[in-house]
N, C-alpha and C positions, 0 to 999 in steps of 0.2 A: 250216241247219249241221250237220243228221244227213250229207247228201251230205260236206259242206265235211269233215266230221270224218273221216267214211270216206276221203274220194281224201285228206288230208293222209296218213293215218296207214298208209297202205299204200304213199305215198311213203319218207316218213320212215324204215321200217323197210326201204327197198330203195336210196336217194339219200341224197348227202347233202344236210346242213341247208337252205343256201343255194337250193341245186335244187330241195328240195320245195315250201319256202314258194311258189316263184314258178311250178312247174309246175303244183302244185292251185289256182290261181286261172287260169291258161290253159284246165284242165282244163274247170271250171267253167263258161269261156265257149264251149266246140266243143260241151258237150255240150248245149246250146238246141239244136242243131241237129239232134240223133238222134231217130230213125233216118238215118243220112246215108244220099244217095243213089246206088248205084251202078250202075256200078264204080266205084270210088275209088282215086286216087293219092294215095298220102303222099310227098310231094316232098322229099326229105331225111331218110328217116326213123329215122336215126341205128341205134340198137340195139332200137327197137322198143316199149321201157317206156309212152312214153308215147300210143302209141296204143291199145296196150295197156290202160290206167288210162282211158285218155277215150272209147274207141266202143264196148267193151262187147262185140265182135262182127268177127268176119272183117274184114281192109280186101285189097280185091282186089290191089294192088302196092306194094310198099314200095320205093321207089327213092333210091340214095345214091351217093354216090362210094366207091370200093375203098377208100381210105385212112378212110374210115370206123369206126366200129363196126356196119356192116350187115353181119358174121358173127353177131354177138349177135344181133343181130335173127330170126335161124333159130330162133332159143331160145325165143321168147316167144309162135310158135306163133299170132300175129296176124295174118299177111299167107298169104292165098291164094301170091304168088307172089314172091321178091325180086330186084331186078334192078339192076346195074352200069350206073351212070349215069355218060359221059363228061365230064360237064360243057360239052356242049357241045348236044347234040340229043339229048331226050326219045323214047327205040324205041318210040314207037308213032304209029299214025297221027292224018288229023287227026280232031279230034270223037271220040276217042275215052273219053272219060271223063266222065260228069255231074259227078265232086265231085273237085277237088283241095285236098286239106289239108298245108299246110307249117305245122310250127310252130317260129317262131324261129332259122330257118333263113337266110333271104334276107341279112339283115346281117352275114353272113360268106360272100356270093357271090361270087367275084372279077366275074364278067361278068353283073352283075346286071340290065342290060337285056334280051340274048338267055333269061337264065332265065326273066323275067316273058313276054317272046315266048310262050316254048316253053312256057309252062304255057295259055295264053290258046291256044295251038295247038290241044295235043289234048283243049281242055275241047269238049264239045256246044255251041252256042249255048242261050242264057240258062242253064250250067253254072254251079257254084256256086266259089269261091276261097275259100276258108279260110283266113285266118294271121294268122301273129301276127308285130311285126318288134319290135327293137328304136331308139329316136332317139336324137337328138343330147342331149336331156336327161337319159339314163341317165348319159351323163361328164358331163353337168354337177352332175348332182346327187351324184355318190359321193362319202362321206363323209371318204375318203382326198385328194382333190381338192381339199376344204376346207382340208388341210393342205401338199400338197404340189403344189398346182396341176397345171402342166399337164405333168410330170413324171410325175406318177401319172395322168392323163388318156394322158397314151401308155404306158404301160407296162400299162395294163390293155386298152387297145386291141390290143395287140400280144398280151397274155396270153389274151385272150379271144375273140382274129383276130376282129376287128368292124372289116369295112373298109367297111362300108354303115349308119353310123349319120348318119340324114338327118332332116329335119325332116317335120314333120307333111304339110305343104306338100309338099316334095318328094316326098316317100312317094305321096302324091295322086295329083302331078303322073306320078309313074313308071308307075303300074297304068292311069291313064286313057290316056298314050302307046300302050301294049301291050293298048288296046281293050276296056279293063275297065269297069264303072259302078260306082262305089263304094255301096252298099245302105246301110251300117252301118259305122262307127268308134267303135269302145271305148277309151277309156284308160283303163288298167286299173293303172298306176304312179306314184302320185303320190311329190313329195320323199322324205315320211320313209320310206315302202318301201324306195324306190331306198337309200338310206343303211344303213338293218337288213340289205338285200341283202347290200350293200357287207363289212359287218361280219359276215357268218354266213360270209360266204367263208372268214374266214381262222379263226372258230370248228367251222370244216368241214373243215380241214389233215387228224386223224387219219382221217376217211374217207378224203382222196387217197390217205394211208399205206397203207391197207389193200385198197383197187384195187390199188398197185403193187405191194404183196405177195403179196395172194391172192385178186387179181380179183374180189375183192366190197365193193362201196362199204362195205358196213354187217358185222360178223362176228356180233352179237346185237342179231338186228332185234326183241327183245323189249324190249330195255330204252329204245328209242326210245317204247315207249305207256307209259315210268316218266316221264322223266325232259324229257319236251319239253313248254311248255305249248302242247299245240294250239291251244285256246281262245282264248289270244291272241294265237297267229300269224293266225286266221284273221280276229279282229278287227281286227287293223292292217293285211290286206293284201285286207279283203272290197272296200271302197267301191274306185268308180271316180274317173275325173278328167276335168276336160275335157283332150280329143285334144291339143292345141296344147302344154298345160306338162308331156305325160306322157312318162314312159321310159320306154314300151311300148307299142305298139295292136293292137288286133283289128280284123279288118277281117273283112267280108261285102264280097265282089264278085263279079259275076258278068257274063261272057261275052257282048256284045251281039252 
């Protein structure tokens, strides 16, 4: 509970509510693999905040497309080097990395098969690919979908830029086709937590406004320590669920 509390506290002081609850769970899944084996590539690193919280050490390479928040990643100080990705080829030689991590990225990638093959190419044989992905169940469970049906699902897909919401079986096949062996799958978003996160999207609107106006998600971080029921959020999101009914999956993959 203490580690969860610290993780969630750090997120709530720096990021929107809905994102904090989800990311705290994801951090706990990656931290089971610490210390990670170097060299490490963070595929789709974004602003670098997740890596800063999750890995507690320098990550060798942060990689993302130019139109992402990769420039903000430099301020986190977590990467030894920041590299721009052209969306086609990872600019490193074959068998270069011992570990690749990619948190909630692949569901947003246009050329999914190419990206997964590229990740496999730059991994050493026996190297680990640790990743979380959203599934088709995510949109099926959305609270708004219960009221507005397909219209709401389509709206959220566009809003969240989800181009790959696959079933567990489809994700399994995608990774196997690219040359990975599946060592572990964890389902970490049950139906109730998906609905909670959907609701928290709208409660988090003030954070979005704050970011647009000031560049900061949270203006008064200390207030998050007081107003948010962290123990309740931890209790609601801590459990795992069967992968085939989960709104999101964590994979431990290994290059054959």
